[in-house]
N, C-alpha and C positions, 0 to 999 in steps of 0.2 A: 715386593718389599715386606708385606705382612708375613709371608711364608718364611722369609729370611730372618725376620725378627723372632718369629715363633721357634725357628731352629736355633737361634742364639740363646733364647730362654731355656730351651731343652738342654743345650750344652752346659750352661751355667748352673743349672739347679738339678740336684739329685732327685728331688721330689717330682719334678716333671718327668724325669727319666723313669721313675717308678710308675707314674700314671701310664706312660707309654708301654711299659712291660705289661701292665694289667690289661690295658686296652687291646694290645695287638699280639703279644707273643703266643697266646693260647691258639692263635690261628695257624701256627706251625703244626701243632698237634692235630688240629681239625683237618687240615690239608692232608696230612699223612694218613690219618684214619679214613677220611673220605675216599682217597685214591685206593687204599687197601680194600675198602668195601666194594668198590667198582670192579677191581681186579678179581676178587673172590666171586662176585656176582656173575661176571662174564664166564669165569671157569665153571660155575655152577650151571648156568643155562646152556653153555656149550656142551656140557656132559649130559644134560637133561634132553636137549634137542640137538643132537650132532648134525653137522652139515652132510647132506646127501649129495652124491654125484649128480651133476647137472645144475645144482644151485650156484648162484653167483659167488658164494663163499667157498666153493670147492677149490682146494689147493691154496687158499689164502689163510689169513688169520681172523677173518671176520665171523660173525655169528650167522647161523641159518635164519631164515625168515621167522620161524617159531621162536627161536632163541632170542632174536631181537625184540619180538613182541613181549616175551616174558621178561626180558631185561627192562624194557620200557615200563611195563606194568609194575615191576619191582621198585623202580626209581620213583614212579608216581605214588605208590603206597608209602615209600620212605618220606617223600615230601609232605604228604598229608599227615602222617603220624607225627613227624617232627614239629610241624606247625601247630598241631593240636596240643601236643605235650608242652611246647613253649608257651602257648596261650594259657593253658591250665596252670603251669608253674607261675607265670607272671601274674595271673588273675588271683590265684589263691594263696601264693606263698611268699612273695618277695618282701613285702612290708612286715609280715609277721615274723619272718626269719631275722630280719634286721633288728626289729624291736626286741625279740627274744634273746638273741645272741650278741647284739651290739655290732658295731661296724668292724672292729678288729677281728673278731671270730668269723664274721661273715666273709671278710676278705680272705681268711685262710681256708674257708670251706670250699670255694670254687677250685683252686689249684689242687687241694687234697683230693677232691672227687675226681678231677682230671687224672691225677696220678693213679687212683684206683681203677679208673676206666682203662687207662693204657696198660696196667699190669694185667687186667682181665683179658684184653685183647691178646697180650703176649702169651698168657697161659692157655687160652682157648681160642685159637685163631680160626673160628668157625664163622661162616657168613652171617648167621643170625645173631651171634654174639657181637660181631662188629657192627651189624645193623642197630642193635640196642645201644652199643657204645656211642655211635654217631648221634642217635636220638638224645642220649643223655648229655653229651658234650654241647650240642646246640641248645637243648632245653635249659641246661644250667647256665650257659653263656647269656641267654636272654633274661633268665629269671634272677640270677645272682650277680653275674659279672657286670652287665650293663648298668644296673642301678647303683652298684657300689662305686664304680669308676666315676660316675657323675657326682656323687657325694664328695669324692676326693678333691674336686675342683673348688670346694667352698673356700678353703683358706688360701686362695690364689688371687692374683691381680687380674684385672680386666684383660690385660695383654695375654696372660697365660690362658685365660678362659676362651678367648677368641682366636688368637693368632697361633699359639702352640697347639691348642685343641684341633684346629683345622688341619695343621700339619700332621698331627698324630692320626687323625681320622683318615686323611687322604693317603698319605705316603706310608705311614706306619703299617696299616692293615695290608696294603699291597705288598710292602716289603716282606712282611711276615709270611704271606701266602707264597711269595717267591722263594723264601728260604725253605718252606715246606716242599715246594716243587722241586728244588734241588735235590732233596732227599729222595722223593718219589721217583725222579728221573734216573737217579743213580742205581736204584734197585727195581726198576720197572720190568725187568726180564723174569722175575720170579716172585710170586706172592709170598713164599716162605722167607726169602731174603728180605723182602720189604717189611714183613711182620717183625722178623728178628732184629734187624738194624734200625728200622723206623721206630719201633717201640723203645729202643735205647735212647734215641733222640728225644722222643716224647717224654720219657722218664726224666732225662736231664732237664728239659724245658720246665716240666711240672715241678721238679725239685727246686729250680731257681725261683719259679713263681711263688712257691711257698716261703722261701727266704725273703723275697721281695714283699710279699703280703705282710709279713711280720714287721719289716722296716716301715712300710707305708702306714700301717695301723698305729705304730708308735708315734710316727712323725705327725700324723693327722691329729692325734690327741694332743700332742705337744703344741702344735701350731694354733689349734682352735682355743686351747686354754690360755695361751699367751697373747693371742690376737695377732700373731705374726702373719704377714701376707707374702706368699712366695711370689717373687717377681715384682714386688711393690717398691 
């Protein structure tokens, strides 16, 4: 019942739809870039450690034993680097950025950075460029996107804060990942096709999120100044 009420509030209020977009739609970009990085990494380690006759991968599509070890080490390094960068961004930069720029500009900053990252991947589809792009996307999401989306709940009712938020957090994020997976599955046969077509989807999503950030910043200021409560 709570989930259905949260969905009803989502349908009725554009402001709640805007929070959903900020909270979830960037995951479409993250899913596409993440899959692109893994495809490029497998191609890289397959070329570095080609499968030899007699190995279990011979005649198939898998990696050699050394290639699998290299890929696993690469993913471990990626996880460590991403978590470290996210921690540093969150520890050093979030509150300072919001204080200096204000919420409206900070809201615009994340999707603008996402657009820049996607354009960088499209221009230079190299493994280490995509590695850096994924680090930046995840780091910026933790340091910029997560804090600002929580602030946007301030001019909303308790029902929106609890019921719509739970629906957005549970179903919205999974739905966005599923949307990204539709794109990656469609172009999973070729890394170049995935980069070319996936980046177009990423550019479209980032452009929409920039438009949405402008709308949400304007509405947040309007509602906080007037005392209006969304869903109240």
